[in-house]
C-alpha positions as CSV (number, residue, x, y, z in Angstrom):
1,M,-85.1,14.2,-25.1
2,N,-85.2,10.4,-24.6
3,Q,-84.2,7.7,-27.1
4,K,-87.8,7.1,-28.3
5,E,-88.4,10.8,-28.9
6,F,-85.1,11.1,-30.7
7,L,-85.8,8.2,-33.0
8,E,-89.3,9.5,-33.8
9,T,-87.8,12.8,-34.7
10,V,-84.8,11.7,-36.8
11,L,-85.7,8.3,-38.3
12,P,-88.3,9.5,-40.8
13,F,-85.7,11.2,-43.0
14,K,-82.9,8.7,-42.7
15,D,-83.3,7.5,-46.3
16,K,-83.1,11.1,-47.6
17,V,-79.9,11.6,-45.6
18,F,-78.4,8.4,-47.1
19,R,-79.4,9.3,-50.6
20,L,-77.8,12.8,-50.4
21,A,-74.7,11.2,-48.9
22,K,-74.6,8.6,-51.6
23,R,-75.2,11.3,-54.2
24,L,-72.2,13.3,-53.0
25,L,-69.9,10.5,-52.0
26,V,-70.8,7.9,-54.7
27,S,-69.9,4.9,-52.6
28,S,-72.7,3.2,-50.7
29,D,-70.3,2.2,-48.0
30,E,-69.1,5.8,-47.5
31,A,-72.7,7.0,-47.6
32,E,-73.6,4.5,-44.9
33,D,-70.6,5.8,-42.8
34,A,-71.7,9.4,-43.4
35,T,-75.3,8.6,-42.3
36,Q,-74.1,6.8,-39.2
37,E,-71.7,9.7,-38.4
38,L,-74.5,12.2,-38.8
39,Y,-76.9,10.2,-36.5
40,F,-74.1,9.9,-34.0
41,K,-73.6,13.7,-34.0
42,L,-77.4,14.3,-33.8
43,W,-77.5,11.9,-30.8
44,K,-74.7,13.8,-29.1
45,N,-76.5,17.0,-29.6
46,K,-80.0,15.7,-28.9
47,S,-80.6,18.5,-26.3
48,K,-80.2,21.1,-29.0
49,I,-82.5,19.4,-31.6
50,E,-85.7,20.7,-29.9
51,G,-84.5,24.2,-30.6
52,Y,-84.5,23.8,-34.4
53,D,-87.6,24.6,-36.4
54,N,-86.8,22.1,-39.1
55,V,-84.6,19.2,-37.8
56,E,-84.7,17.6,-41.3
57,A,-83.2,20.6,-43.0
58,Y,-80.6,20.9,-40.2
59,A,-79.6,17.2,-40.7
60,M,-79.4,17.6,-44.5
61,M,-77.2,20.6,-44.1
62,M,-74.9,18.6,-41.7
63,T,-74.9,15.8,-44.2
64,K,-73.9,18.0,-47.0
65,N,-71.1,19.7,-45.0
66,Y,-69.8,16.4,-43.8
67,C,-69.8,14.9,-47.3
68,L,-68.1,17.9,-48.8
69,D,-65.4,17.8,-46.1
70,Q,-64.9,14.1,-46.9
71,L,-64.6,14.9,-50.6
72,K,-62.1,17.7,-50.0
73,S,-60.0,15.5,-47.8
74,K,-59.9,12.7,-50.4
75,R,-59.8,15.0,-53.5
76,A,-62.6,13.0,-55.0
77,S,-64.4,14.7,-57.9
78,N,-66.8,12.3,-59.4
79,M,-70.4,12.6,-58.2
80,T,-73.4,10.7,-59.4
81,L,-77.1,11.1,-59.1
82,V,-79.2,8.5,-57.3
83,H,-82.1,8.0,-59.7
84,S,-85.5,6.8,-58.8
85,N,-86.5,3.5,-60.3
86,Y,-89.9,4.6,-61.5
87,K,-91.8,2.0,-63.5
88,D,-95.4,2.0,-64.6
89,E,-95.9,-1.7,-65.1
90,S,-99.4,-1.4,-66.3
91,S,-98.7,0.4,-69.6
92,S,-95.0,-0.3,-70.2
93,T,-93.4,-2.5,-72.8
94,L,-89.9,-3.7,-73.0
95,E,-89.1,-1.0,-75.6
96,T,-90.4,1.8,-73.4
97,N,-88.6,0.5,-70.4
98,V,-85.3,0.3,-72.3
99,E,-85.9,3.8,-73.7
100,F,-86.6,5.1,-70.2
101,K,-83.5,3.5,-68.7
102,D,-81.4,4.9,-71.6
103,S,-82.8,8.4,-71.1
104,A,-82.2,8.2,-67.3
105,S,-78.7,7.1,-67.9
106,I,-78.0,9.9,-70.4
107,I,-79.5,12.5,-68.0
108,K,-77.4,11.0,-65.1
109,R,-74.2,11.4,-67.1
110,M,-75.1,14.9,-68.2
111,M,-75.8,15.9,-64.5
112,N,-72.2,15.0,-63.7
113,D,-71.1,17.9,-66.0
114,L,-73.1,20.4,-64.1
115,P,-71.5,22.7,-61.6
116,E,-71.5,21.3,-58.0
117,K,-74.2,23.7,-56.7
118,Q,-76.5,23.0,-59.6
119,R,-76.0,19.2,-59.2
120,T,-76.8,19.4,-55.4
121,I,-79.8,21.7,-55.9
122,I,-81.3,19.4,-58.6
123,Q,-80.8,16.4,-56.3
124,L,-82.6,18.1,-53.4
125,R,-85.4,19.6,-55.5
126,D,-86.1,17.1,-58.2
127,V,-85.1,13.9,-56.6
128,E,-85.7,14.5,-52.9
129,N,-88.6,16.9,-53.4
130,Y,-87.5,19.6,-51.0
131,E,-89.1,23.0,-51.0
132,Y,-87.1,26.0,-52.0
133,H,-86.9,27.4,-48.4
134,E,-85.6,24.0,-47.1
135,I,-82.9,23.9,-49.8
136,G,-82.0,27.4,-48.9
137,K,-81.4,26.3,-45.3
138,I,-79.4,23.3,-46.4
139,M,-77.3,25.2,-49.0
140,D,-77.2,28.5,-47.2
141,M,-78.6,30.3,-50.2
142,E,-81.5,32.6,-50.8
143,P,-84.6,31.0,-52.5
144,T,-84.2,33.3,-55.5
145,A,-80.6,32.1,-56.1
146,I,-81.8,28.5,-55.8
147,R,-84.6,29.1,-58.4
148,V,-82.0,30.7,-60.8
149,A,-79.5,27.8,-60.3
150,L,-82.2,25.2,-60.7
151,S,-83.6,26.9,-63.8
152,R,-80.1,27.1,-65.4
153,A,-79.4,23.5,-64.6
154,R,-82.7,22.3,-66.0
155,K,-82.2,24.4,-69.2
156,T,-78.7,23.0,-69.7
157,L,-79.9,19.5,-69.2
158,R,-82.9,20.0,-71.5
159,E,-80.7,21.5,-74.3
160,N,-78.0,18.9,-74.0
161,F,-80.6,16.1,-74.0
162,I,-82.4,17.4,-77.0
163,K,-79.0,17.7,-78.8
164,K,-78.2,14.1,-77.9
165,Q,-81.6,12.8,-79.0
166,N,-81.4,14.7,-82.3
167,Y,-77.8,13.9,-83.1
168,G,-77.6,12.8,-86.8
169,I,-81.2,13.8,-87.6
170,G,-81.6,16.3,-90.5
């Protein structure tokens, strides 16, 4: 595999690798370092890449493992969600934009209270839009277990969000 083929294979998912690293490591600088480290490892093992069915899933699994190793070595425990900045400019008003940002901020804080696996699965499925089988390869879990964890995480977030929104009403 030459440099051009390598770049064509691995560059399309570089942003996803960075977002997962940032999600796990919190710091943009550390996420950039993790992304660079991953791409260095992929380059060193470029001859093996052709043997993988899904290079992206392999890279995401490597990213997850590297970041978790970094977290363990630093005893870091605070993780955050990288949220998308969705805006529908055509129909939004200042009030709805403020409400959306407040809601996103509340959900982001609530996600920090979820167990680590649930946080990672929600990041991969709902933010990064990975399929269940891809998450299974990354997390080394069965798709059924992923569906259960995702369902529980969503239910917890939904219940906590509704409680927060209804606080003081009635």
